C-alpha positions in Angstrom: -11.8 9.4 66.1 -8.7 11.3 64.8 -6.5 8.3 64.3 -9.5 6.1 63.0 -9.9 8.9 60.3 -6.1 9.3 59.6 -6.1 5.6 59.6 -9.1 5.3 56.5 -7.3 8.0 54.7 -3.7 6.4 54.8 -5.4 3.7 53.6 -6.9 5.1 50.7 -4.0 7.1 49.5 -1.8 3.3 49.7 -4.6 2.3 47.2 -4.7 5.2 45.0 -0.6 4.4 45.1 -0.6 1.0 44.9 -3.5 1.2 42.0 -1.2 3.7 39.9 2.1 2.1 40.6 0.6 -1.4 38.5 -1.4 0.5 35.6 2.3 2.4 35.3 3.9 -0.7 35.5 1.5 -2.5 33.2 1.7 0.4 30.4 5.3 0.0 30.2 6.1 -3.3 30.5 3.4 -4.7 28.4 2.4 -2.2 26.0 6.0 -2.5 25.3 7.1 1.1 27.1 5.4 3.1 23.8 4.9 6.9 23.9 1.6 8.2 23.4 2.8 9.6 19.7 0.1 8.1 18.1 2.2 6.6 15.2 2.0 3.2 15.0 4.8 1.0 13.9 3.7 -1.1 10.5 5.2 -3.8 8.6 3.2 -3.9 5.1 5.2 -6.1 2.6 4.4 -6.0 -0.6 5.1 -8.8 -3.1 3.6 -10.9 -6.1 4.1 -14.1 -7.6 7.9 -13.6 -8.3 8.8 -11.8 -5.5 9.8 -8.7 -7.8 7.7 -5.3 -6.7 8.3 -3.8 -10.3 7.5 -5.2 -13.5 8.3 -4.6 -16.9 5.8 -4.9 -20.2 6.8 -5.4 -23.9 4.0 -4.4 -24.6 0.6 -3.9 -23.3 -2.5 -5.9 -24.6 -5.8 -4.8 -26.9 -8.0 -5.2 -24.1 -8.3 -5.9 -20.7 -9.3 -9.9 -20.8 -6.5 -10.5 -22.8 -4.2 -13.7 -22.7 -0.8 -11.0 -21.4 -1.1 -12.0 -17.7 -1.8 -9.1 -15.2 0.4 -7.7 -12.5 -1.2 -9.5 -8.9 0.7 -8.1 -5.6 -0.5 -8.4 -2.2 0.2 -6.0 0.7 0.1 -7.6 4.4 0.3 -5.9 7.6 1.6 -7.7 9.6 1.4 -5.5 13.3 -1.8 -4.8 15.0 -2.2 -1.5 14.9 -4.3 -0.6 11.4 -2.0 1.1 8.5 -2.5 3.5 5.9 -0.8 3.2 2.7 -0.8 4.3 -0.9 0.3 2.5 -3.8 1.9 4.8 -6.5 2.3 3.8 -10.5 5.7 5.8 -11.9 6.8 5.4 -14.9 10.5 3.5 -15.4 13.7 5.3 -17.1 14.6 3.4 -20.2 18.0 3.5 -21.8 19.3 3.0 -25.0 21.8 0.3 -23.4 18.8 -2.0 -22.9 18.1 -1.9 -26.1 14.7 0.6 -25.8 14.5 3.7 -27.5 12.3 6.8 -26.4 10.6 6.7 -29.2 9.2 3.1 -28.5 7.8 4.3 -25.2 3.6 4.7 -25.2 2.1 7.5 -23.3 -0.1 7.5 -20.2 -2.4 8.6 -22.9 -2.5 6.0 -25.0 -3.5 3.8 -22.4 -5.9 2.7 -19.9 -6.1 0.7 -16.7 -7.9 -1.5 -14.2 -7.4 -2.2 -10.6 -9.1 -4.8 -9.0 -8.6 -5.4 -5.3 -9.9 -8.5 -3.8 -11.6 -9.5 -6.8 -13.6 -6.5 -6.9 -12.7 -3.6 -9.8 -12.2 -0.5 -7.8 -10.8 2.1 -10.3 -10.4 1.8 -14.3 -9.5 4.5 -16.9 -7.6 6.1 -18.6 -3.9 5.8 -17.3 -3.5 9.6 -17.7 -6.2 10.6 -14.9 -4.3 9.4 -12.6 -3.4 12.0 -9.9 0.1 12.2 -8.4 0.6 8.8 -9.6 -1.3 7.6 -6.5 -3.3 4.0 -8.1 -5.1 3.4 -4.7 -5.1 4.7 -0.8 -6.5 2.8 1.6 -6.0 1.7 5.9 -5.5 -1.7 6.2 -6.0 -3.3 9.4 -3.5 -5.6 11.5 -2.9 -8.7 10.7 -5.1 -8.6 7.3 -4.1 -8.6 3.9 -5.4 -7.0 0.4 -4.6 -8.5 -3.3 -5.0 -6.5 -6.1 -4.3 -7.2 -9.9 -3.4 -4.4 -12.5 -4.0 -4.7 -16.1 -2.8 -2.3 -17.9 -4.0 -2.2 -21.9 -3.6 -0.1 -24.8 -6.5 2.5 -25.3 -9.2 1.7 -28.4 -8.7 4.9 -29.7 -5.4 4.9 -30.3 -4.8 4.0 -34.3 -3.4 0.8 -35.2 0.6 1.5 -36.3 0.8 3.8 -33.6 0.7 1.3 -30.8 2.5 -1.4 -32.4 6.1 -2.4 -31.3 6.2 0.0 -28.3 6.6 -0.4 -24.7 5.8 1.0 -21.4 7.7 0.7 -18.6 6.4 0.8 -15.5 6.7 0.1 -11.2 4.4 -0.2 -8.2 5.3 1.4 -5.1 4.5 1.1 -1.8 4.4 4.3 0.3 3.3 3.9 4.0 
């Protein structure tokens, strides 16, 4: 009886050992050996039609539906895991060497913006209302893509003569 009980107990221990070893083996070799830090590796890509990340507009348009081409870009998550990102609108520094003067720059208070995500307007208002330069912040699922359109134009309260022949230089950056 004791031999049967020892054999049964040994069989259970052997079964549990094989099960744990198989689980550990699959975690190490099939899941990439990732440690449980909880931080996924993301592959986010910011592109526009010209494969450039920034843009410089010589003059902003007067309305969002004006003839000026809007800034179009997309963000794709090329990993299998979800990733969080922020889109930032940052002003580009100008120098006199390029032919622009600081006096010829428009301020954010003079400009409106509209941000469209996948053909739906998600934000619009004064450019000066952006907090910490954040245009958008969201989580992008793995193997998904978000398409954006950004329009910037002169606010209608800006008087004629205050914005003609002036510039606003900006770039859109991605923070993952």
